[in-house]
N, C-alpha and C positions, 0 to 999 in steps of 0.2 A: 782413361782409367788413373786412381789411385795406388798407389802402393803406401800403406799405413803401418810404418812400425809400434808393433806391442812395446812397450812398460806394465811389464807383473811383475803385481808391486807384493814385498810380501817380508814381515817384519824391519821396513826401510829398507831394502834391497831391491835391486830388481835383475830377476827368476823368471827361469820356463818353466813350467810344468806335462810331464808328459800321459796326455789327457786328462788333467784335470784332477792329477792325483799330488793332493800338498805332501808324501811326505813320500814324492818321486820326482825335485827340482837339480834343476840348474843356476847356480847365481852368478848373472856373469859382470854386476855393478855396485857398489856397494855404494854409488854418489846418483842416484835415481834422476839426479836435475842432472847432469852431465848428462849421463847418457840419450836425457832428449835432447842435450845443445847439438848432441854431435849429432844424432839423427836430425837435427832440422841444421846445419854445419851441408850438409847430406843430398840436404832438397827437399823433404819431403814439406807438403800442404799440411797435415795435419797426423795428429799420435795419438793410437789410440791408449787407453790408460784405465785398469783393471786393478782394482785393490782388494790381491788376493783375500785375504784376510778378513776384509769386508763380507764379501761375496760369501763366507765362512757362518763367522758373528749376525752374521744378518747387519750390522749399524757399519760405518765409517771405518775404518781403524786404522790406515794412510794420509790423512784428508791435506794434517799440513805440508804432506809432501805434493800431493795433486797440488794444495793451492801456490807451493810455490813452485811449479812446475807454469804452469798459468800466470802468474806476476811474469815470471823470468821472460816468455816468450808470447808472449801474448796477441802474435800478427799471428799463430799457428790456431787452425779448429784443433782443440784435443774435444777427442769425447770418451766418458768414463764408466765405466760399469763399476760391478763390485759391491754391493750393500747398502744398495740404497732403494728403499721399500718404503718410503713415507715425506710426502710436500716438502718438509722442510728441510732434509736432505740435499730435493732438489734442485733448491731455491740457496742455500747453503754454497753448492756448488757454482749454479746459475753468477750469482754476485761475487763468487769470488776469479768467471772469468772464463768457465770453460763454455765451451756453444754444445754441444750435445751431452744431454743426460741418456746412459744408458738402462733401459728395469729388461732384468732378466726373471730369476727366479718367481719375485713381483705380480711380470704380465698373468706366470702362469695359474698362482695359486687363486691370483683374486683378478680378475680379467677385467672386473670394475676402472679399478684406478689406473687401467690406460687408460681408456675415455674421458674420467677426469682430467686427464695431467696433461691432456692430450688438449684438452680444449684451456687449462692453466694455464700452460707454457709451450702453446703453439708454434710449430717447427722447429723445438726443443728436445723431443723427447724421441732416442731409436732403443726398437726390440730388437734383443741380444736373443734365439731360439739354437740352444746346444741341442742336438739329437742324436738321433744314435736309430739307425734303420729306419730311419723316420722319425722318430716319435720323438717327442717336446722332451729331454732334460733338464731337472731346477736343482737347488743346492748344492751349486760347486758341480756336477754331474755325477753325482752322489744316488742319484734316485734318476731312472728313467720312467718319465710318466704313459701314462697310456694318449693323450692326447697326438694328434698330427700331425702334424710341422706343417703341410699346407694350407690346414683347415683354423689353426690359433694366426698364422698369419694374414689369411682372408678373413679376417676379423678381424684384429691389429690395422692392419688398411681400413676399416670402414672407419675403426676410430681417431684415425688419422695421425697417426704413428707418424716421424716422416721416411725411414728405411729399416729395414731388417739386416740384422745384424745377423748369417749363419752361415754356424758352428756343425759343421764335421765330427763328433767328438773321437769315433775313432781313428779316425786322421793325424791328432791338432797334438801337436809335439813331435810326432816318430815319422817326422821326415818322412812322407812315406808317397806324400802326391796330394792336391786336388781331390778332392770330388766332385766334379767340372759337371757332371754328369744328374747329377741331384743339386746341387746346386740352380743351373740351367732350368730345370724344371718348378722348381719353387721360385727360379725369377719368372717365366712362365703363363704365371697363375698365380701374380700379382702388376699392379699397377706402378705400386710407391718402386723405389730402388733394393734393391739389394747387397751387402759389405759381403764378400767371402770372407772365411774365417777357416784355419784348422788347419795344416798338412802341406802350405805353399814351401818346395823342397827345390827348386831349379831357376831358372833363366824358361828353362821351358813351361817352365807351372806356368807364367806367368803373358808367356804369348798363351797359350792353350787357351786364360779365362780373358785373355784380351779381347780373341777372337770372336766368343761369345757376347760381348759386354754390350753389344746393342742387345742385346734378352735385356738387359732390365738391370747388370752390374755395373756400379762402379765405382766400387773401387775393390782389395784387398784385402787381408791385415797380414804382416806379416811375421815372424818372431824369433824361433833358433834359427833359419834358413840364415838372417841378415848380421845374428850373432855371432856364428860361427864361421862365417865367410863364404853362406856353399851361394848367395847371393850378397852382392856389391848395391849400395841401396840406390847409390846417384848414376851408377850405371841405367842399371834398371828405371830410372826416373828420366831419363833421357831417352830409355829404349820407347817408353813410354812415350813420351813427348811426342816423338816421332812413329808412334804408331797408331796411337787409341783416335778413336772416334771422339764425338763433341758434344755424347751421350752426355761424360760425366758431368762439363762446361756449364753447365743447366745446374745441378746440383746445389 
C-alpha cells in the first residue's frame, strides 16, 4: 500500500486546511518544491498535489510551482487536482510530467466530461470523490450535493477512470482518524482501486487501513499528520514495505 504525502498549495505556499475551509489554514512551508524534495528523500513513490486556489477559481492558479516539482522529480509519480475542468489543462499538466490528473467538481457537475477524457487520456484520469454522510461534496467542499458517492463511483468506473480518491470531509485535517468503514464499503462496490484520504493521524490508522487493503485500497493520502510529526513518513514507508500485500504492486 502506498503512503502518499499531500502538498496543498495556496498562494504559492504549502498549507493544510481543516475540513476544506480556505480561511482555516496552517502554513507549513514557503517553498513547496523543497517540501516535495523532503518527501522524496523520505522514500515516497508518489506525491498528491492540490491547487487549492485553483479548486475555488475553477482554473489553475499554482501551475508554475506544480510544473517545477514535476520537472525536479521526474521519477516520482505525481497526481494533481484542483481547478482541472477542461482538456487544455489536462494536456498542459501531462506535458509538464504529471502522471495522473484528478477531476473533482467537474466530474460531478458534468459526468459526460469524464467519459470523454478517459477516452482521450487513458490510464491518466483519477476522480476525486469528497463525501459527507455518503453524499458527494463539490466546489472545494463548500456544497454537499444529493449524489450518492457509491453510485457516482460506479458510474466513473464504467467510464474507465484509473482510480477513485475517497475523502471523508468531516475527518480531513481534523486528526480524528480515517473513516475506514466508509472507505472499505466504497472499495467493495467497485473494481478499480481506491485511494483513501482524510483523517489519517497515527501509525495505528495506517496499520488498520493496511489490514483491509486487499478490499481494493491501494494507498492513503496523508497531510497534517506528517507535517506535524504524528507520523514519520520514512518509518511508515518501511513498515508498509514489510507488511503490505502485493495488491498495490500491479497499479
